[in-house]
PyMOL Python script that loads the backbone (N, CA, C, O; Angstrom):
from pymol import cmd

cmd.read_pdbstr("""\
ATOM      1  N   MET A   1     -10.515   7.748 -15.727  1.00  0.00           N
ATOM      2  CA  MET A   1     -10.083   6.281 -15.852  1.00  0.00           C
ATOM      3  C   MET A   1      -8.575   6.567 -15.267  1.00  0.00           C
ATOM      4  O   MET A   1      -7.902   7.592 -15.375  1.00  0.00           O
ATOM      5  N   CYS A   2      -8.245   5.250 -14.570  1.00  0.00           N
ATOM      6  CA  CYS A   2      -6.779   5.373 -13.950  1.00  0.00           C
ATOM      7  C   CYS A   2      -6.209   4.439 -14.964  1.00  0.00           C
ATOM      8  O   CYS A   2      -6.789   3.464 -15.442  1.00  0.00           O
ATOM      9  N   CYS A   3      -4.944   4.874 -15.248  1.00  0.00           N
ATOM     10  CA  CYS A   3      -3.935   3.991 -15.909  1.00  0.00           C
ATOM     11  C   CYS A   3      -3.157   3.003 -14.968  1.00  0.00           C
ATOM     12  O   CYS A   3      -2.574   2.023 -15.432  1.00  0.00           O
ATOM     13  N   LEU A   4      -3.168   3.226 -13.953  1.00  0.00           N
ATOM     14  CA  LEU A   4      -2.463   2.169 -13.034  1.00  0.00           C
ATOM     15  C   LEU A   4      -2.733   0.565 -13.258  1.00  0.00           C
ATOM     16  O   LEU A   4      -1.846  -0.269 -13.073  1.00  0.00           O
ATOM     17  N   SER A   5      -3.879   0.279 -13.620  1.00  0.00           N
ATOM     18  CA  SER A   5      -4.166  -0.998 -13.879  1.00  0.00           C
ATOM     19  C   SER A   5      -3.516  -1.641 -14.787  1.00  0.00           C
ATOM     20  O   SER A   5      -3.464  -2.871 -14.763  1.00  0.00           O
ATOM     21  N   ALA A   6      -2.841  -0.818 -15.851  1.00  0.00           N
ATOM     22  CA  ALA A   6      -2.365  -1.439 -17.018  1.00  0.00           C
ATOM     23  C   ALA A   6      -0.856  -1.447 -16.718  1.00  0.00           C
ATOM     24  O   ALA A   6      -0.144  -2.081 -17.497  1.00  0.00           O
ATOM     25  N   TRP A   7      -0.281  -0.803 -15.663  1.00  0.00           N
ATOM     26  CA  TRP A   7       1.120  -1.154 -15.218  1.00  0.00           C
ATOM     27  C   TRP A   7       1.507  -2.313 -14.467  1.00  0.00           C
ATOM     28  O   TRP A   7       0.874  -2.738 -13.500  1.00  0.00           O
ATOM     29  N   ARG A   8       2.617  -2.846 -14.955  1.00  0.00           N
ATOM     30  CA  ARG A   8       2.968  -4.282 -14.478  1.00  0.00           C
ATOM     31  C   ARG A   8       4.000  -3.914 -13.164  1.00  0.00           C
ATOM     32  O   ARG A   8       5.160  -4.327 -13.151  1.00  0.00           O
ATOM     33  N   ILE A   9       3.568  -3.288 -12.331  1.00  0.00           N
ATOM     34  CA  ILE A   9       4.590  -2.870 -11.102  1.00  0.00           C
ATOM     35  C   ILE A   9       4.496  -4.010 -10.046  1.00  0.00           C
ATOM     36  O   ILE A   9       3.456  -4.223  -9.423  1.00  0.00           O
ATOM     37  N   LYS A  10       5.567  -4.685  -9.887  1.00  0.00           N
ATOM     38  CA  LYS A  10       5.601  -5.705  -8.947  1.00  0.00           C
ATOM     39  C   LYS A  10       6.017  -5.530  -7.515  1.00  0.00           C
ATOM     40  O   LYS A  10       5.698  -6.358  -6.661  1.00  0.00           O
ATOM     41  N   VAL A  11       6.816  -4.322  -7.212  1.00  0.00           N
ATOM     42  CA  VAL A  11       7.147  -4.045  -5.951  1.00  0.00           C
ATOM     43  C   VAL A  11       7.080  -2.373  -5.765  1.00  0.00           C
ATOM     44  O   VAL A  11       7.565  -1.547  -6.538  1.00  0.00           O
ATOM     45  N   LEU A  12       6.507  -2.166  -4.796  1.00  0.00           N
ATOM     46  CA  LEU A  12       6.051  -0.840  -4.468  1.00  0.00           C
ATOM     47  C   LEU A  12       6.582  -0.457  -2.875  1.00  0.00           C
ATOM     48  O   LEU A  12       6.170  -0.939  -1.820  1.00  0.00           O
ATOM     49  N   GLU A  13       7.641   0.581  -3.087  1.00  0.00           N
ATOM     50  CA  GLU A  13       8.568   0.851  -1.557  1.00  0.00           C
ATOM     51  C   GLU A  13       7.971   2.392  -1.443  1.00  0.00           C
ATOM     52  O   GLU A  13       7.951   3.189  -2.381  1.00  0.00           O
ATOM     53  N   ILE A  14       7.516   2.633  -0.181  1.00  0.00           N
ATOM     54  CA  ILE A  14       7.216   3.964   0.479  1.00  0.00           C
ATOM     55  C   ILE A  14       7.619   4.167   1.639  1.00  0.00           C
ATOM     56  O   ILE A  14       7.214   3.522   2.606  1.00  0.00           O
ATOM     57  N   THR A  15       8.479   5.098   1.699  1.00  0.00           N
ATOM     58  CA  THR A  15       8.905   5.619   3.055  1.00  0.00           C
ATOM     59  C   THR A  15       8.375   6.534   3.592  1.00  0.00           C
ATOM     60  O   THR A  15       7.434   7.056   2.995  1.00  0.00           O
ATOM     61  N   GLY A  16       8.779   7.062   4.906  1.00  0.00           N
ATOM     62  CA  GLY A  16       8.167   7.948   5.693  1.00  0.00           C
ATOM     63  C   GLY A  16       6.751   7.907   6.048  1.00  0.00           C
ATOM     64  O   GLY A  16       6.284   8.930   6.549  1.00  0.00           O
ATOM     65  N   TYR A  17       5.912   6.795   5.857  1.00  0.00           N
ATOM     66  CA  TYR A  17       4.431   6.777   5.981  1.00  0.00           C
ATOM     67  C   TYR A  17       4.047   7.138   7.123  1.00  0.00           C
ATOM     68  O   TYR A  17       4.560   6.618   8.114  1.00  0.00           O
ATOM     69  N   GLY A  18       3.097   8.071   7.240  1.00  0.00           N
ATOM     70  CA  GLY A  18       2.582   8.524   8.628  1.00  0.00           C
ATOM     71  C   GLY A  18       1.272   8.190   8.868  1.00  0.00           C
ATOM     72  O   GLY A  18       0.869   8.382  10.015  1.00  0.00           O
ATOM     73  N   GLY A  19       0.325   7.625   7.857  1.00  0.00           N
ATOM     74  CA  GLY A  19      -0.947   7.390   8.066  1.00  0.00           C
ATOM     75  C   GLY A  19      -2.091   8.358   8.069  1.00  0.00           C
ATOM     76  O   GLY A  19      -3.184   8.039   8.538  1.00  0.00           O
ATOM     77  N   SER A  20      -1.876   9.418   7.601  1.00  0.00           N
ATOM     78  CA  SER A  20      -2.767  10.477   7.356  1.00  0.00           C
ATOM     79  C   SER A  20      -3.907  10.018   6.328  1.00  0.00           C
ATOM     80  O   SER A  20      -3.795   9.034   5.597  1.00  0.00           O
ATOM     81  N   PHE A  21      -4.996  10.851   6.372  1.00  0.00           N
ATOM     82  CA  PHE A  21      -6.049  10.701   5.545  1.00  0.00           C
ATOM     83  C   PHE A  21      -5.739  10.508   3.953  1.00  0.00           C
ATOM     84  O   PHE A  21      -6.199   9.607   3.252  1.00  0.00           O
ATOM     85  N   ARG A  22      -4.908  11.491   3.562  1.00  0.00           N
ATOM     86  CA  ARG A  22      -4.319  11.682   2.239  1.00  0.00           C
ATOM     87  C   ARG A  22      -3.483  10.338   1.912  1.00  0.00           C
ATOM     88  O   ARG A  22      -3.525   9.833   0.790  1.00  0.00           O
ATOM     89  N   GLU A  23      -2.812   9.860   2.841  1.00  0.00           N
ATOM     90  CA  GLU A  23      -1.732   8.673   2.448  1.00  0.00           C
ATOM     91  C   GLU A  23      -2.661   7.585   2.575  1.00  0.00           C
ATOM     92  O   GLU A  23      -2.564   6.759   1.667  1.00  0.00           O
ATOM     93  N   LEU A  24      -3.622   7.330   3.536  1.00  0.00           N
ATOM     94  CA  LEU A  24      -4.417   6.288   3.098  1.00  0.00           C
ATOM     95  C   LEU A  24      -5.353   6.035   1.999  1.00  0.00           C
ATOM     96  O   LEU A  24      -5.813   4.963   1.604  1.00  0.00           O
ATOM     97  N   LYS A  25      -5.536   7.178   1.600  1.00  0.00           N
ATOM     98  CA  LYS A  25      -6.394   7.251   0.193  1.00  0.00           C
ATOM     99  C   LYS A  25      -5.692   6.754  -0.944  1.00  0.00           C
ATOM    100  O   LYS A  25      -6.075   5.991  -1.831  1.00  0.00           O
ATOM    101  N   GLN A  26      -4.300   7.475  -0.714  1.00  0.00           N
ATOM    102  CA  GLN A  26      -3.468   7.106  -2.022  1.00  0.00           C
ATOM    103  C   GLN A  26      -2.913   5.523  -1.980  1.00  0.00           C
ATOM    104  O   GLN A  26      -2.502   5.000  -3.016  1.00  0.00           O
ATOM    105  N   MET A  27      -2.932   4.843  -0.782  1.00  0.00           N
ATOM    106  CA  MET A  27      -2.424   3.475  -0.614  1.00  0.00           C
ATOM    107  C   MET A  27      -3.687   2.842  -1.095  1.00  0.00           C
ATOM    108  O   MET A  27      -3.482   1.865  -1.814  1.00  0.00           O
ATOM    109  N   ARG A  28      -4.850   3.122  -0.902  1.00  0.00           N
ATOM    110  CA  ARG A  28      -5.942   2.310  -1.084  1.00  0.00           C
ATOM    111  C   ARG A  28      -6.039   2.407  -2.589  1.00  0.00           C
ATOM    112  O   ARG A  28      -6.419   1.438  -3.245  1.00  0.00           O
ATOM    113  N   HIS A  29      -5.697   3.580  -3.162  1.00  0.00           N
ATOM    114  CA  HIS A  29      -5.546   3.602  -4.487  1.00  0.00           C
ATOM    115  C   HIS A  29      -4.764   2.510  -5.533  1.00  0.00           C
ATOM    116  O   HIS A  29      -5.282   1.892  -6.463  1.00  0.00           O
ATOM    117  N   PHE A  30      -3.574   2.478  -5.151  1.00  0.00           N
ATOM    118  CA  PHE A  30      -2.624   1.860  -5.328  1.00  0.00           C
ATOM    119  C   PHE A  30      -2.802   0.404  -5.009  1.00  0.00           C
ATOM    120  O   PHE A  30      -2.499  -0.406  -5.885  1.00  0.00           O
ATOM    121  N   LEU A  31      -3.209   0.026  -3.982  1.00  0.00           N
ATOM    122  CA  LEU A  31      -3.642  -1.364  -3.926  1.00  0.00           C
ATOM    123  C   LEU A  31      -4.578  -1.758  -4.566  1.00  0.00           C
ATOM    124  O   LEU A  31      -4.555  -2.936  -4.923  1.00  0.00           O
ATOM    125  N   GLY A  32      -5.581  -1.013  -4.884  1.00  0.00           N
ATOM    126  CA  GLY A  32      -6.935  -1.356  -5.513  1.00  0.00           C
ATOM    127  C   GLY A  32      -6.657  -1.349  -7.345  1.00  0.00           C
ATOM    128  O   GLY A  32      -7.477  -1.625  -8.220  1.00  0.00           O
ATOM    129  N   LYS A  33      -5.414  -0.991  -7.476  1.00  0.00           N
ATOM    130  CA  LYS A  33      -5.535  -0.770  -9.077  1.00  0.00           C
ATOM    131  C   LYS A  33      -4.513  -1.549  -9.723  1.00  0.00           C
ATOM    132  O   LYS A  33      -4.650  -1.936 -10.884  1.00  0.00           O
ATOM    133  N   LEU A  34      -3.355  -1.832  -8.931  1.00  0.00           N
ATOM    134  CA  LEU A  34      -2.011  -2.320  -9.347  1.00  0.00           C
ATOM    135  C   LEU A  34      -2.308  -3.877  -9.407  1.00  0.00           C
ATOM    136  O   LEU A  34      -2.443  -4.463  -8.334  1.00  0.00           O
ATOM    137  N   GLN A  35      -2.406  -4.504 -10.465  1.00  0.00           N
ATOM    138  CA  GLN A  35      -2.940  -5.867 -10.445  1.00  0.00           C
ATOM    139  C   GLN A  35      -1.785  -6.742 -10.556  1.00  0.00           C
ATOM    140  O   GLN A  35      -1.976  -7.956 -10.484  1.00  0.00           O
ATOM    141  N   CYS A  36      -0.596  -6.278 -10.723  1.00  0.00           N
ATOM    142  CA  CYS A  36       0.639  -7.398 -10.979  1.00  0.00           C
ATOM    143  C   CYS A  36       1.332  -7.048  -9.391  1.00  0.00           C
ATOM    144  O   CYS A  36       2.400  -7.629  -9.195  1.00  0.00           O
ATOM    145  N   LEU A  37       0.948  -6.372  -8.522  1.00  0.00           N
ATOM    146  CA  LEU A  37       1.792  -6.255  -7.240  1.00  0.00           C
ATOM    147  C   LEU A  37       1.979  -7.245  -6.608  1.00  0.00           C
ATOM    148  O   LEU A  37       1.108  -8.099  -6.443  1.00  0.00           O
ATOM    149  N   GLU A  38       3.273  -7.319  -6.089  1.00  0.00           N
ATOM    150  CA  GLU A  38       3.578  -8.603  -5.535  1.00  0.00           C
ATOM    151  C   GLU A  38       4.167  -8.339  -4.037  1.00  0.00           C
ATOM    152  O   GLU A  38       4.333  -9.233  -3.207  1.00  0.00           O
ATOM    153  N   THR A  39       4.445  -7.002  -3.840  1.00  0.00           N
ATOM    154  CA  THR A  39       5.203  -6.735  -2.679  1.00  0.00           C
ATOM    155  C   THR A  39       5.064  -5.318  -2.410  1.00  0.00           C
ATOM    156  O   THR A  39       5.314  -4.484  -3.280  1.00  0.00           O
ATOM    157  N   VAL A  40       4.610  -4.954  -1.042  1.00  0.00           N
ATOM    158  CA  VAL A  40       4.598  -3.275  -0.937  1.00  0.00           C
ATOM    159  C   VAL A  40       5.545  -3.534   0.475  1.00  0.00           C
ATOM    160  O   VAL A  40       5.437  -4.541   1.174  1.00  0.00           O
ATOM    161  N   ARG A  41       6.436  -2.475   0.723  1.00  0.00           N
ATOM    162  CA  ARG A  41       7.340  -2.077   1.467  1.00  0.00           C
ATOM    163  C   ARG A  41       6.947  -0.686   1.876  1.00  0.00           C
ATOM    164  O   ARG A  41       6.895   0.252   1.080  1.00  0.00           O
ATOM    165  N   ILE A  42       6.661  -0.597   3.207  1.00  0.00           N
ATOM    166  CA  ILE A  42       6.011   0.532   3.966  1.00  0.00           C
ATOM    167  C   ILE A  42       6.920   0.938   4.845  1.00  0.00           C
ATOM    168  O   ILE A  42       6.839   0.227   5.846  1.00  0.00           O
ATOM    169  N   GLY A  43       7.872   1.868   4.958  1.00  0.00           N
ATOM    170  CA  GLY A  43       8.437   2.697   6.081  1.00  0.00           C
ATOM    171  C   GLY A  43       7.502   3.549   6.733  1.00  0.00           C
ATOM    172  O   GLY A  43       7.118   4.615   6.252  1.00  0.00           O
ATOM    173  N   VAL A  44       7.050   2.975   8.083  1.00  0.00           N
ATOM    174  CA  VAL A  44       6.436   3.893   8.793  1.00  0.00           C
ATOM    175  C   VAL A  44       7.162   4.598   9.758  1.00  0.00           C
ATOM    176  O   VAL A  44       8.193   4.180  10.286  1.00  0.00           O
ATOM    177  N   GLN A  45       6.574   5.761  10.005  1.00  0.00           N
ATOM    178  CA  GLN A  45       7.263   6.781  11.041  1.00  0.00           C
ATOM    179  C   GLN A  45       7.331   5.936  12.392  1.00  0.00           C
ATOM    180  O   GLN A  45       6.495   5.076  12.668  1.00  0.00           O
ATOM    181  N   LYS A  46       8.515   6.304  13.283  1.00  0.00           N
ATOM    182  CA  LYS A  46       8.636   5.508  14.607  1.00  0.00           C
ATOM    183  C   LYS A  46       7.573   5.598  15.640  1.00  0.00           C
ATOM    184  O   LYS A  46       7.445   4.815  16.581  1.00  0.00           O
ATOM    185  N   ASP A  47       6.802   6.649  15.373  1.00  0.00           N
ATOM    186  CA  ASP A  47       5.435   6.732  16.385  1.00  0.00           C
ATOM    187  C   ASP A  47       4.216   6.098  16.071  1.00  0.00           C
ATOM    188  O   ASP A  47       3.160   6.197  16.696  1.00  0.00           O
ATOM    189  N   SER A  48       4.461   5.381  14.966  1.00  0.00           N
ATOM    190  CA  SER A  48       3.219   4.720  14.396  1.00  0.00           C
ATOM    191  C   SER A  48       2.869   3.703  15.255  1.00  0.00           C
ATOM    192  O   SER A  48       3.801   3.138  15.828  1.00  0.00           O
ATOM    193  N   ASN A  49       1.316   3.197  15.566  1.00  0.00           N
ATOM    194  CA  ASN A  49       0.918   2.488  16.164  1.00  0.00           C
ATOM    195  C   ASN A  49       0.475   1.117  15.359  1.00  0.00           C
ATOM    196  O   ASN A  49       0.794   0.894  14.191  1.00  0.00           O
ATOM    197  N   LYS A  50      -0.226   0.339  16.092  1.00  0.00           N
ATOM    198  CA  LYS A  50      -0.794  -0.798  15.618  1.00  0.00           C
ATOM    199  C   LYS A  50      -1.941  -0.630  14.860  1.00  0.00           C
ATOM    200  O   LYS A  50      -2.181  -1.466  13.989  1.00  0.00           O
ATOM    201  N   TYR A  51      -2.760   0.387  15.051  1.00  0.00           N
ATOM    202  CA  TYR A  51      -4.135   0.467  14.288  1.00  0.00           C
ATOM    203  C   TYR A  51      -3.681   1.147  12.860  1.00  0.00           C
ATOM    204  O   TYR A  51      -4.381   0.970  11.863  1.00  0.00           O
ATOM    205  N   LEU A  52      -2.565   1.875  12.811  1.00  0.00           N
ATOM    206  CA  LEU A  52      -2.182   2.364  11.423  1.00  0.00           C
ATOM    207  C   LEU A  52      -1.768   1.006  10.625  1.00  0.00           C
ATOM    208  O   LEU A  52      -2.118   0.861   9.453  1.00  0.00           O
ATOM    209  N   ARG A  53      -1.083   0.115  11.244  1.00  0.00           N
ATOM    210  CA  ARG A  53      -0.627  -1.052  10.541  1.00  0.00           C
ATOM    211  C   ARG A  53      -1.755  -2.139  10.079  1.00  0.00           C
ATOM    212  O   ARG A  53      -1.665  -2.903   9.118  1.00  0.00           O
ATOM    213  N   ALA A  54      -2.821  -2.021  10.983  1.00  0.00           N
ATOM    214  CA  ALA A  54      -4.020  -3.091  10.746  1.00  0.00           C
ATOM    215  C   ALA A  54      -4.832  -2.104   9.499  1.00  0.00           C
ATOM    216  O   ALA A  54      -5.252  -2.742   8.533  1.00  0.00           O
ATOM    217  N   ASN A  55      -5.023  -0.829   9.501  1.00  0.00           N
ATOM    218  CA  ASN A  55      -5.691  -0.145   8.507  1.00  0.00           C
ATOM    219  C   ASN A  55      -4.988  -0.534   7.122  1.00  0.00           C
ATOM    220  O   ASN A  55      -5.681  -0.698   6.118  1.00  0.00           O
ATOM    221  N   LEU A  56      -3.605  -0.677   7.090  1.00  0.00           N
ATOM    222  CA  LEU A  56      -3.009  -0.979   5.777  1.00  0.00           C
ATOM    223  C   LEU A  56      -3.183  -2.464   5.497  1.00  0.00           C
ATOM    224  O   LEU A  56      -3.291  -2.830   4.327  1.00  0.00           O
ATOM    225  N   THR A  57      -3.215  -3.298   6.446  1.00  0.00           N
ATOM    226  CA  THR A  57      -3.141  -4.719   6.012  1.00  0.00           C
ATOM    227  C   THR A  57      -4.678  -5.082   5.907  1.00  0.00           C
ATOM    228  O   THR A  57      -4.841  -6.246   5.542  1.00  0.00           O
ATOM    229  N   THR A  58      -5.968  -4.304   6.157  1.00  0.00           N
ATOM    230  CA  THR A  58      -7.090  -4.901   5.790  1.00  0.00           C
ATOM    231  C   THR A  58      -7.387  -4.130   4.599  1.00  0.00           C
ATOM    232  O   THR A  58      -8.532  -4.415   4.248  1.00  0.00           O
ATOM    233  N   LEU A  59      -6.879  -3.312   3.854  1.00  0.00           N
ATOM    234  CA  LEU A  59      -7.270  -2.727   2.580  1.00  0.00           C
ATOM    235  C   LEU A  59      -7.189  -3.706   1.457  1.00  0.00           C
ATOM    236  O   LEU A  59      -6.207  -4.435   1.316  1.00  0.00           O
ATOM    237  N   PRO A  60      -8.384  -3.726   0.529  1.00  0.00           N
ATOM    238  CA  PRO A  60      -8.695  -4.556  -0.336  1.00  0.00           C
ATOM    239  C   PRO A  60      -7.553  -4.247  -1.474  1.00  0.00           C
ATOM    240  O   PRO A  60      -7.099  -3.150  -1.800  1.00  0.00           O
ATOM    241  N   ARG A  61      -7.243  -5.492  -1.952  1.00  0.00           N
ATOM    242  CA  ARG A  61      -5.928  -5.543  -3.333  1.00  0.00           C
ATOM    243  C   ARG A  61      -6.643  -5.981  -4.525  1.00  0.00           C
ATOM    244  O   ARG A  61      -7.614  -6.737  -4.495  1.00  0.00           O
ATOM    245  N   ALA A  62      -6.077  -5.430  -5.678  1.00  0.00           N
ATOM    246  CA  ALA A  62      -6.337  -5.882  -6.658  1.00  0.00           C
ATOM    247  C   ALA A  62      -5.488  -7.179  -6.970  1.00  0.00           C
ATOM    248  O   ALA A  62      -6.025  -8.007  -7.706  1.00  0.00           O
ATOM    249  N   SER A  63      -4.249  -7.437  -6.498  1.00  0.00           N
ATOM    250  CA  SER A  63      -3.724  -8.492  -6.684  1.00  0.00           C
ATOM    251  C   SER A  63      -3.836  -9.648  -5.707  1.00  0.00           C
ATOM    252  O   SER A  63      -3.738  -9.292  -4.533  1.00  0.00           O
ATOM    253  N   PRO A  64      -4.018 -10.943  -5.909  1.00  0.00           N
ATOM    254  CA  PRO A  64      -4.110 -11.973  -4.770  1.00  0.00           C
ATOM    255  C   PRO A  64      -2.669 -12.120  -4.182  1.00  0.00           C
ATOM    256  O   PRO A  64      -2.606 -12.480  -3.007  1.00  0.00           O
ATOM    257  N   LYS A  65      -1.417 -11.868  -4.905  1.00  0.00           N
ATOM    258  CA  LYS A  65      -0.305 -12.311  -4.416  1.00  0.00           C
ATOM    259  C   LYS A  65       0.443 -10.965  -3.746  1.00  0.00           C
ATOM    260  O   LYS A  65       1.626 -10.964  -3.405  1.00  0.00           O
ATOM    261  N   CYS A  66      -0.471  -9.816  -3.619  1.00  0.00           N
ATOM    262  CA  CYS A  66       0.304  -8.808  -2.792  1.00  0.00           C
ATOM    263  C   CYS A  66       0.457  -9.232  -1.404  1.00  0.00           C
ATOM    264  O   CYS A  66      -0.373  -9.876  -0.761  1.00  0.00           O
ATOM    265  N   ASN A  67       1.551  -8.829  -1.014  1.00  0.00           N
ATOM    266  CA  ASN A  67       1.982  -8.961   0.573  1.00  0.00           C
ATOM    267  C   ASN A  67       2.610  -7.499   1.112  1.00  0.00           C
ATOM    268  O   ASN A  67       3.526  -6.897   0.551  1.00  0.00           O
ATOM    269  N   ILE A  68       2.026  -7.138   2.128  1.00  0.00           N
ATOM    270  CA  ILE A  68       2.668  -6.085   2.765  1.00  0.00           C
ATOM    271  C   ILE A  68       3.665  -6.141   3.768  1.00  0.00           C
ATOM    272  O   ILE A  68       3.481  -6.853   4.755  1.00  0.00           O
ATOM    273  N   GLN A  69       4.905  -5.342   3.607  1.00  0.00           N
ATOM    274  CA  GLN A  69       5.718  -5.635   4.627  1.00  0.00           C
ATOM    275  C   GLN A  69       6.015  -4.236   5.165  1.00  0.00           C
ATOM    276  O   GLN A  69       5.851  -3.262   4.430  1.00  0.00           O
ATOM    277  N   PHE A  70       6.500  -4.087   6.573  1.00  0.00           N
ATOM    278  CA  PHE A  70       6.730  -2.908   7.214  1.00  0.00           C
ATOM    279  C   PHE A  70       8.246  -2.877   7.574  1.00  0.00           C
ATOM    280  O   PHE A  70       8.836  -3.744   8.218  1.00  0.00           O
ATOM    281  N   ILE A  71       8.719  -1.865   7.111  1.00  0.00           N
ATOM    282  CA  ILE A  71      10.289  -1.572   7.423  1.00  0.00           C
ATOM    283  C   ILE A  71      10.811  -0.311   8.131  1.00  0.00           C
ATOM    284  O   ILE A  71      12.018  -0.168   8.328  1.00  0.00           O
TER     285      ILE A  71
END
""", "prot")
cmd.dss("prot")
cmd.show_as("cartoon", "prot")
cmd.util.cbc("prot")
cmd.orient("prot")
């Protein structure tokens, strides 16, 4: 059982996101479990492409208020 659903985290900031399978799996976990999440700020690497961003924005989210921003 995951304890993340009980946490009241509103903002999550991740830097140096490269889009690896492991990172995507972890992001899916965060978005799917953090029910109070309002903002996710993701610092993507300079060579990231539109596909990587599209993958992140289409992940299911536990919070209907969750907004993903790329920094």
